[in-house]
N, C-alpha and C positions, 0 to 999 in steps of 0.2 A: 343354229343360231340359238336351240336353247343351251345346246353345251358348252356353247361360246359362253352364255351368261353365268353359266352354273359355275367355270372356271374363274370368271371374273369376280363373284360372288366369294368365293372360296379364296380369292388371291386375296380380294377386300381384307375378310375376317381374317387373313395370318399376318398380313399390314397391322390392321387394328393391335391383334393379338401382341405382337412384335413390339409395339410403341409402349414406351413407359407411362405409367400412369403419373398422375399430376402429383403425388405425394414422393413420389420415386424422385423426379425429375426435380422437385424441392430440397428432396434429400441430399441430393448428388451436388445440388447446387450450394447447400450451405455445410457442405462435410468439412472445408476448410477451418467456418468461422468456427464451427461448435467443435474442432478439433483443438483449435486455440484457447477456447475458452473453458474447453474441459482441462485442458493440461493446467493453464492459470488455475482455475479452479481447485485442483487435485492440489496441486504445492502450496495452493493458499491454508487449505485445508490440513497440510503436514505442520506448516508453523501454528499454526491452532492448539493441534498435540500437543506441540514440542514446547508453547507456552505454556500449557497446564501442565505440561509434569515440572514446568521450573516453577510456576506455583506452588506446587505440592512439595517440592525441594527447600523452595524459601520457606514456606512455613513449617516445615517440620525443623529447619534451624531455629526459628525464632520461638517453638515450643519447646523447642529442647537446649538452653545456652549451653548445655557440658559439651555438645557434639562442637562450638565453636571456640566457647573462652577457655575451655582444658587446653586448647593448644595454642592462644592466641594472647595470653592473661597478662601475659611476661613484656609483651609488646606495648611501645608508648605509641600516642597519637596525640601528635601536637596540634593541636585545634585552633592555633593561632592564624589568623585572616580567614578567610571563604574557603579555600580549597587543600586539597593534598591529591601527590601523583598529578600535577598538572605537566603538562607540557607546555615550553619543550625540556625537555631531559629526565622524561617520565618513564617509569618501567614498563615498557610494552607486553609485559607479562600481566599488570595488577592494572585494574577500572583507577580510573578518576574521579573523586570525591570532592561532590561540592556540598557547604554549608554554609548557605547565607545568614547572614545578621539576620533575618527575621527569625530565625529558630534560636528562640530563650535556651532552652532545655539541653546545655552542651551535656548532660550527663549522660540524657536520655540516644544523644548522636551520636556518642560515645560509645553507648551499649550498642548501638544496631552496628555501628561500621565493624567492630569487633564480631556480633552474628552472623553477618552478611560478607562477611571477610571472603568463606570459602565457595560465592557465588561468583567469584574472578573468573574460577576455574570453570566453574557452568557457564556464565557468560560466552568465555573462549571458545566452547563446544558448540557453542549456538554459532559463531559468525563463521568456524570453519566449516560447517558441514551445512550451511545454509547460504551459498552465494550472494542470494540477494538483501539476504540482511545486513546491513549497513552500520547496525550499533545494538547494542542490548543495554538495557540497565532498569533502574527504578526508582522511583521518588515517593517518598515518605510526607505523611503531615509534620513530621516534626524537624519537617526541612532538611531531609538529606536525598543527594542524589548520588549514585552509584552507578558508572557509564563506561562503559568498554565499547571500542578501542577506547584508549585515556585519549584525552584532547586540551588545549588552553583551555581551562579553566577562565582564566583570569583575564584573555583577553576576550574572551566569546561572551561571558555573564555575566551581568553587572552583579555588584555584592550583598544586593538586599532584596532578587525576587522573592514571590512567593509560589514556590512548584506547583500548588495546589490549583491555582489560577489557570493553571495552562490543558486546554483540551484532553490532553494523552495522560492527565491525572484526573481530573475529573469527572471526565466521559467513562473511568470507571468504575466513579465509588455507585455505592447503594443507590440513591436518589437514580442516577441516571442509567444502573445498570442491577436493578435489584435482584439478575440473573447469577450474578456473581459468576459468570462464565467470561469467555473471550469475548472484546469488541472490537472491532475494527474504527479506525478513525479514518474515513475515506476521501474526506474534503482536504485536498491538500494544504499543507503548510509550510511556513518555511522553517528550518531545523533551527533552533536558538543557538546549537555549536558548530553552524557554518557547516553542513551537509548538503546543503540544496533542499529543492523543492521534495516532500515527502509523503508518505501514508503511514500510518502506524497499528499497529497489533497490540492492544493491551490487553493484562488480564492482575484482578486486582486479587489480593493476598488477608487475609483474614486469620486474624487469630482469638477464639473464643467471642466469634461475632463484631469483633474489632477490627475495622479498615488497616494494616500495617502497612500498607505498602502500593502500587500498582507498578506492574512489571510493563513494561514498553521493548516492541521489534519493530525497528523504524526501516522501512523501504525506499530508498532517495523513487524518484522516478526516472533516473539515467537507468536503475539497476532494471526496473520494468523495461526500459526499451532497448539495453541492450541483453537482455535475458529474454524476452519474449518477440517481444515488436520484428526487433532486428532480425530475430532468427527466421522469422514467418516469409515468405518468397508474395504474398499479399499485402496490398496496398490497406494497411490498419489504424485506426484509432480508436481511441479509448475516451468516451465522455463523458461524466462524469451526470446526475440529477439535474445539475442545475444546469446543464449544457455547455461546462468547460471542460477543454483538450485537457486530461491527462497526460494522455504519451498517443504518438503516432506520425506515421513517415513522414516525411516534408512534401512531397507530391499528393497524398492523399489531403495534406492538412491545406496546402494552395487549392487543392479544387473547391473545397468548399465555401473559396472568400474569405477567408481567412490572412491576415499580412503576410505579405512576402517576405521572407526570410534572407534575400539576397545574399550578403557573403556568410551567413552564420545558418549553424544548422540548430536544428530543433533541439538539440541535447544540450545546446551550450546555450538557447532563449529559454528553456525549460528550468534548467539547474543554475541560473544566475538570479542574483537578487533582483533586478529588472525587471527580470519575466515579470510582466502584468495581465492578471487571469482574464480580465474584462477584454482582452484583447482577442484571447482564444477561446470566445465564446460566441455557438451558434445561434443562441439568441441574438446576439448582437453583430454578427456577420452586414456586408454591407449590401450582401445578394438576399432581396426578400425570400427567394426561393429556399435558399438555404433555410433563414429562421422559417420559412412554414414547415420545411423537411425536419428540423429539431421538433417543433410543436409535433410532428406524426409520430415519432419516434419515442418523446420521451412523457408524451400526454396521453396517447392514446395506441402506445405501445404498438405502433405499424413493422414488419417487419424486411417487406420488401418497394422496395423506393426505386423513382427515380430522378433524375437532377439536368435539367438541359444547361448546357459549358459549351461556349464558342461554336453552335449547330450542330452538336452532338451531344447523346443520351449518355450518363452515367447511371448506373446498374448500384444499387448502395440497398447492402443487406447489413440486417439488425438484428444483436444477440442479447440480451439484458443477462447481468450475469447475478447467480445466488449471496454469494457471499458479501459481495460489496454491491452496493447501490450505482453500480456503473453498466454503462450500453458499449457491447464490442462493433465497430462498423467496418465492414469493407466494400472497398472503394471499387469496384468494377469500370475499367477505361475501356 
């Protein structure tokens, strides 16, 4: 009997030692979502490095006029109207220029056009190197926008806009960005030039303490869906700090009691102007359990949660990002 008890004791010890620890179980459970977030954060970091480099190139051009004007001084820029190289019929190798009527100093506008013409080549390099960047541009307080790839300026924009009133300019100014480094505008907004819902990375460019321009890299939500969400086998959703869905897979979105998409895909919904953010906000879900879930994730930073759905329980993992104030959720059916 003693021998049997001893054998049973060692068998139990062996079984217990083989059982993974709670921390190892958690690591295994969170492996996919952690990998997804790490990849996305890494790529966002590369964009930050790139826009910093572009800022230095831009600053050098503005500080050394001979770099541009020695080559371009014989070119005449027609500042009639509010645009140059506008679609349709634009030169695809060059940026479109927008100089609204709100800019009164035409001489300063012309000078900046001359000084920044070499940026067209730099903008092209960025778009080619980073598939998620849909457009590269700068806005200046003298009321000049240079944007690549070219677009239909006259149809897309009103002639008298103030470019400094948009968040992709003022979020980068000294008041909102005293560190003068890259800033993510993570809250979704509709692109004024028609490329849908997007988020933006900005970088201010100063010369002798004076803010000359704010550079921008735009990433459409469709880019995030196609390049990240759809490449994962998991049912993922990204939500912002207000609980609004940024991107996600249809099955996962509908599991959280958000509007049925019927004959439309989520990509079509979120990239159209008719997309209403309030319809895709977890705090406004028709299911009180989803609203409670959102509160636990965003306000209490809980990472492992359960949600009842049609007599079944869904496990939900949450991982907060560092570079953006976003949460990635994995829905486990």
